[in-house]
C-alpha positions as CSV (number, residue, x, y, z in Angstrom):
1,M,102.4,156.8,119.5
2,L,102.9,157.1,116.0
3,M,100.9,154.3,114.3
4,P,103.3,152.1,111.5
5,T,103.3,153.2,108.1
6,T,102.2,149.6,106.8
7,R,99.3,149.8,109.2
8,R,98.4,153.4,108.2
9,R,98.2,152.1,104.7
10,D,95.6,149.4,105.4
11,L,93.4,151.6,107.0
12,C,93.7,153.9,104.2
13,R,92.7,151.4,101.8
14,L,90.0,149.6,103.7
15,E,88.3,153.6,104.2
16,R,89.0,154.1,100.7
17,V,91.1,157.0,101.1
18,R,93.8,158.3,98.9
19,C,96.9,159.8,100.5
20,P,100.0,160.6,98.5
21,S,102.7,161.0,101.0
22,L,101.9,156.8,102.0
23,G,101.9,156.4,98.1
24,I,98.2,155.6,98.2
25,T,96.6,156.4,94.7
26,R,93.8,155.7,92.7
27,R,95.5,152.9,90.8
28,N,97.0,151.1,94.1
29,L,94.1,151.8,96.2
30,S,93.0,148.4,96.2
31,H,96.3,146.5,96.7
32,F,96.8,145.4,100.3
33,E,100.4,144.1,101.3
34,V,101.0,140.3,101.4
35,E,101.9,139.4,105.1
36,F,101.6,135.6,104.4
37,L,102.3,133.6,101.3
38,C,99.5,131.1,100.5
39,D,101.4,128.7,98.5
40,Y,98.0,127.8,96.6
41,K,99.5,125.6,93.5
42,R,96.1,125.3,91.9
43,V,93.9,128.4,91.1
44,R,91.3,126.5,91.2
45,Q,91.7,125.6,94.9
46,F,92.2,129.5,95.8
47,H,88.9,130.6,93.6
48,K,87.1,127.9,95.5
49,D,88.2,129.3,98.9
50,L,87.4,132.8,97.6
51,E,83.8,131.5,96.9
52,Q,83.8,130.2,100.2
53,A,84.8,133.4,101.9
54,W,82.0,135.3,100.2
55,I,79.2,132.7,101.3
56,R,80.5,132.6,104.6
57,R,79.8,136.8,104.6
58,D,77.2,137.5,102.6
59,G,75.4,133.9,102.2
60,K,76.2,133.6,98.6
61,P,78.8,133.4,95.8
62,K,80.5,136.6,94.3
63,K,81.6,136.2,90.8
64,N,84.4,138.2,89.0
65,A,85.4,140.4,92.2
66,R,88.2,142.7,91.4
67,W,89.4,143.4,94.8
68,L,89.1,142.1,98.3
69,D,88.0,143.5,101.5
70,Q,90.1,142.8,104.7
71,G,87.6,140.2,105.8
72,V,88.1,138.1,102.7
73,A,91.5,137.9,102.4
74,N,92.0,137.2,106.4
75,Y,89.4,133.8,105.4
76,V,91.9,133.1,102.5
77,V,94.9,133.3,104.7
78,Q,93.2,131.4,107.7
79,K,92.5,128.3,105.4
80,A,95.9,128.4,104.0
81,K,97.4,128.0,107.0
82,Q,94.7,125.1,108.1
83,R,95.6,123.5,104.8
84,R,99.2,123.7,105.7
85,A,98.7,122.2,109.2
86,L,96.7,119.5,108.1
87,W,99.0,118.7,105.5
88,R,101.6,118.4,108.2
89,W,99.4,116.3,110.2
90,E,98.2,114.1,107.2
91,R,102.2,113.3,106.9
92,Q,102.8,112.5,110.4
93,L,99.7,110.0,110.6
94,N,101.7,108.1,107.3
95,A,105.3,108.5,108.8
96,K,104.0,106.7,111.4
97,R,101.5,104.1,110.0
98,N,103.0,100.4,109.9
99,H,100.0,99.2,107.5
100,K,99.7,99.2,103.5
101,G,96.2,101.7,104.1
102,R,97.3,105.2,103.4
103,I,95.6,107.8,105.5
104,V,94.5,111.4,103.9
105,V,93.3,114.6,105.5
106,E,90.8,117.2,104.2
107,N,88.6,120.0,106.1
108,E,86.5,121.9,103.8
109,V,83.7,122.9,106.4
110,D,85.3,125.1,108.6
111,L,88.6,126.6,109.8
112,D,89.2,123.6,112.4
113,G,93.2,122.4,112.0
114,P,94.4,119.3,113.3
115,P,93.0,117.8,116.9
116,R,95.2,118.6,119.8
117,D,96.6,116.0,122.4
118,F,96.1,113.2,120.3
119,V,98.9,110.8,119.9
120,Y,98.8,108.3,116.9
121,I,99.9,104.5,117.8
122,N,99.7,101.8,115.8
123,E,99.6,99.0,118.6
124,Y,97.5,98.4,121.7
125,K,99.2,100.3,124.5
126,V,98.5,98.5,128.0
127,G,98.1,100.4,131.3
128,E,100.5,100.5,134.7
129,G,99.1,97.2,136.5
130,I,97.8,95.2,133.7
131,S,99.6,92.2,132.6
132,L,98.7,90.0,129.4
133,T,98.6,86.3,129.1
134,Q,101.0,85.6,126.4
135,V,100.3,82.7,124.2
136,A,102.6,79.7,125.3
137,V,102.0,77.3,121.8
138,G,101.4,78.0,118.2
139,C,100.0,75.6,115.6
140,E,101.9,73.4,113.1
141,C,100.0,73.7,110.0
142,R,101.4,74.4,106.6
143,D,97.9,75.5,104.9
144,C,95.8,76.6,108.1
145,L,92.7,77.1,105.9
146,A,93.0,73.6,104.5
147,E,93.8,72.0,108.0
148,A,91.2,74.0,110.2
149,A,88.7,71.2,109.8
150,G,90.6,68.9,111.7
151,G,90.9,71.6,114.6
152,C,94.5,71.4,114.8
153,C,94.7,74.9,114.0
154,C,94.6,77.8,116.8
155,P,90.7,78.4,116.7
156,G,90.3,74.9,116.9
157,A,92.8,74.2,119.6
158,S,90.5,77.0,121.5
159,R,87.7,75.4,120.4
160,H,86.6,77.6,118.2
161,K,85.5,77.8,114.8
162,F,87.7,79.2,112.0
163,A,86.6,82.7,111.4
164,Y,88.0,83.5,108.0
165,N,87.2,82.1,103.8
166,E,89.8,81.9,101.5
167,L,89.4,85.9,100.6
168,G,90.1,86.7,104.4
169,Q,86.7,88.1,104.9
170,V,84.8,86.6,108.5
171,R,82.2,84.0,108.1
172,I,81.4,83.4,111.8
173,R,78.4,85.8,113.1
174,A,79.2,88.8,115.4
175,G,79.4,87.4,118.8
176,L,81.7,84.6,118.4
177,P,85.9,84.9,119.4
178,I,88.4,85.1,116.6
179,Y,91.4,82.9,117.4
180,E,94.2,84.2,115.1
181,C,97.8,82.7,114.6
182,N,100.3,83.7,116.9
183,A,104.1,84.3,116.9
184,R,104.8,80.8,117.8
185,C,102.9,79.3,115.0
186,R,104.4,77.6,111.9
187,C,102.8,79.4,109.4
188,G,104.1,82.6,107.7
189,A,102.7,86.3,107.6
190,E,100.4,85.8,104.6
191,C,98.5,82.6,106.2
192,S,94.7,82.6,105.8
193,N,94.4,83.0,109.9
194,R,96.2,86.5,110.0
195,V,94.2,89.1,108.9
196,V,93.6,91.6,111.8
197,Q,97.3,91.3,112.5
198,R,98.3,92.3,109.0
199,G,96.5,95.7,109.4
200,I,94.6,98.2,107.5
201,R,94.6,97.4,103.8
202,Y,92.7,100.5,102.4
203,D,93.3,103.9,102.1
204,L,91.0,106.1,104.2
205,C,90.2,109.9,105.0
206,I,89.9,112.0,108.4
207,F,87.5,114.2,107.3
208,R,85.7,117.2,109.0
209,T,81.6,116.6,109.2
210,A,79.0,119.1,107.8
211,N,76.6,118.8,110.3
212,G,78.7,119.2,113.7
213,R,79.5,115.5,114.4
214,G,83.4,116.8,114.3
215,W,85.8,114.6,112.3
216,G,84.4,111.4,110.5
217,V,86.5,108.7,108.1
218,R,85.5,107.7,105.0
219,T,86.8,105.0,102.4
220,L,88.6,105.9,99.4
221,E,88.6,102.5,97.9
222,K,85.5,100.1,97.8
223,I,85.2,97.5,100.5
224,R,83.7,94.1,100.3
225,K,81.1,92.6,102.5
226,N,82.8,91.2,105.5
227,S,86.4,92.4,105.3
228,F,88.1,93.4,107.8
229,V,88.4,97.2,107.9
230,M,90.5,98.6,110.9
231,E,91.3,97.9,114.2
232,Y,90.0,99.7,117.5
233,I,93.6,100.5,119.1
234,I,93.2,102.3,122.4
235,T,95.1,102.2,125.9
236,S,93.6,101.3,129.5
237,E,96.0,104.0,131.2
238,E,94.5,106.0,134.0
239,A,90.8,104.8,132.5
240,E,88.9,105.1,135.7
241,R,90.7,108.7,136.3
242,R,90.1,110.1,133.0
243,G,86.5,108.9,132.9
244,Q,85.5,110.8,135.8
245,I,87.3,114.2,133.9
246,Y,85.2,113.2,130.6
247,D,82.0,113.2,132.4
248,R,82.4,116.3,133.5
249,Q,83.2,117.6,130.1
250,G,80.4,115.7,128.5
251,A,83.2,114.1,126.2
252,T,84.4,110.3,126.8
253,Y,86.4,107.8,125.3
254,L,86.0,104.8,127.5
255,F,85.4,101.3,125.9
256,D,84.3,98.6,128.4
257,L,85.3,94.8,128.0
258,D,82.6,92.5,128.9
259,Y,83.9,89.8,127.4
260,V,84.3,87.6,130.8
261,E,83.9,89.9,133.7
262,D,83.7,93.9,133.7
263,V,87.1,94.3,134.4
264,Y,89.0,96.4,132.3
265,T,88.1,99.6,130.4
266,V,90.1,101.1,127.6
267,D,90.8,104.5,126.8
268,A,90.9,106.5,123.3
269,A,91.0,109.9,124.2
270,Y,94.7,110.6,123.8
271,Y,96.1,107.7,122.5
272,G,94.5,105.9,119.3
273,N,94.5,105.2,115.7
274,I,92.1,106.0,112.7
275,S,89.6,104.5,114.5
276,H,89.6,107.5,116.8
277,F,87.7,109.5,114.3
278,V,85.0,106.8,113.2
279,N,81.5,108.5,113.8
280,H,78.3,106.5,115.1
281,S,75.0,105.2,113.1
282,C,72.0,103.7,114.0
283,D,72.8,101.9,110.6
284,P,76.3,101.2,110.6
285,N,78.7,99.4,107.9
286,L,80.9,98.1,110.5
287,Q,80.6,95.7,113.2
288,V,82.9,95.0,116.2
289,Y,84.7,91.4,116.7
290,N,86.8,90.3,119.6
291,V,90.1,89.1,118.6
292,F,92.9,86.8,120.1
293,I,96.1,86.6,118.8
294,D,99.2,86.7,120.8
295,N,97.3,87.6,124.2
296,L,94.9,84.9,125.4
297,D,93.3,86.7,128.3
298,E,89.5,86.8,127.5
299,R,89.3,89.8,129.6
300,L,91.5,92.0,126.7
301,P,90.6,90.9,123.5
302,R,91.9,93.1,120.6
303,I,88.6,94.8,119.1
304,A,88.3,94.4,115.0
305,L,85.7,96.5,112.8
306,F,84.4,94.4,109.9
307,A,82.3,95.3,107.2
308,T,78.3,94.4,107.5
309,R,78.1,94.8,103.7
310,H,79.7,96.3,100.4
311,I,81.2,100.0,100.9
312,R,81.5,102.2,98.0
313,A,84.5,104.5,97.9
314,G,83.7,107.9,99.2
315,E,81.3,106.4,101.8
316,E,81.5,107.2,105.4
317,L,82.7,104.3,107.8
318,T,80.4,104.2,110.9
319,F,79.6,101.5,113.8
320,D,76.7,101.4,116.6
321,Y,78.2,102.8,119.7
322,N,75.5,101.1,121.3
323,M,76.1,97.7,119.8
324,Q,73.8,94.5,120.8
325,V,75.0,91.5,120.2
326,D,72.1,89.0,119.6
327,P,72.6,86.5,122.4
328,V,71.6,83.3,120.6
329,D,73.7,81.1,122.9
330,A,75.8,82.0,126.3
331,E,78.9,82.1,124.4
332,S,77.4,85.2,122.4
333,T,76.2,86.9,125.7
334,R,79.7,86.7,126.8
335,M,80.9,88.4,124.2
336,D,78.9,91.2,124.2
337,S,81.1,94.4,124.5
338,N,79.6,97.6,125.9
339,L,80.1,100.6,123.9
340,G,79.1,104.5,124.1
341,R,80.3,107.9,123.3
342,A,80.1,111.5,124.2
343,G,81.7,113.2,122.1
344,G,84.6,111.1,121.6
345,L,84.5,107.2,119.9
346,A,83.9,104.9,123.1
347,G,82.1,105.9,126.5
348,S,81.6,103.8,129.4
349,P,77.7,102.5,130.0
350,K,78.0,102.9,133.3
351,K,78.1,107.0,133.3
352,R,76.0,107.5,129.9
353,V,75.0,111.3,129.0
354,R,72.2,111.6,126.9
355,I,73.3,112.8,123.4
356,E,71.0,113.8,120.8
357,C,72.2,111.4,117.5
358,K,72.9,113.0,113.9
359,C,73.4,109.9,112.3
360,G,70.7,110.4,109.3
361,A,70.0,107.1,109.3
362,E,66.0,106.4,108.8
363,S,66.2,103.9,111.6
364,C,67.7,106.7,113.5
365,R,67.1,106.1,117.5
366,K,67.3,109.9,118.1
367,Y,69.8,109.6,120.6
368,L,72.8,107.7,121.2
369,F,71.9,106.5,124.6
């Protein structure tokens, strides 16, 4: 079978053989035909990809290279295709989001593209057979923050403290529930007691980590201590069946809710928001709080992540998958949520897999569980 002309030309160039009949001369011996238009808009990015290609092959950058071998050329093409795929995924994520914060996607580590079998959602999805207890009444406050002391706002009606200050920062300790104003309340969307329901306010970046932790999330803006960062949005559909599959794969995304009793497990393997990619740290900068808004079923709180300290722009966002709330009183103990993960975000503590921790913190426990 006769080899295609383009293939024969490529072989001649690879072997550095001149062939006048194929048009391969000394002048064009190092020229390969373009099979993919990389669409590099920035020369700097092109040279950065070239440098990474040489480092991957030879362990060091190569300056002023006058021709590209097939391996380097293939890497540049693959990198361009990957960058295009990530750009499309980034556009899809931002088209679906219903919050102020913008999402950016970056991978300067390897050639992995967007994760497969993942659907971005903005709202909590409840599985078949689970019903939510919808709130029946709302507050009549004109200024919820000012009137909170009288106990007439939603937290007071539920016999709990008002969770936020005038800047929207959480002021109650971790372990206590947050009761926000709901759809039946008289107050408007900018009420001081509507923080989690307004969604993500910061620009965030999903990025590929360089130490084998997969994808991670970092903030592109500074975040004040005690500020709401993101909600952990997940689905409980088929959690038990999937849990068995995840255990065999060594990758679980199950999050047990033990607010009152160990009844429900939520699942973030297929559906989720940007919190799906938040990594673990033994010294985290995010803390989990349980939040109740339109649903008052104590077994199914919404899960919100707040900053434990001031977070710099560019810093990775993390929380402790093995979080334990200090049981100062009985209520605090009830609010303890069991977290865990093996390859994903949250894992069932009943089916733990011993996973080495790569968080790099000075206080690292060496293992996730």
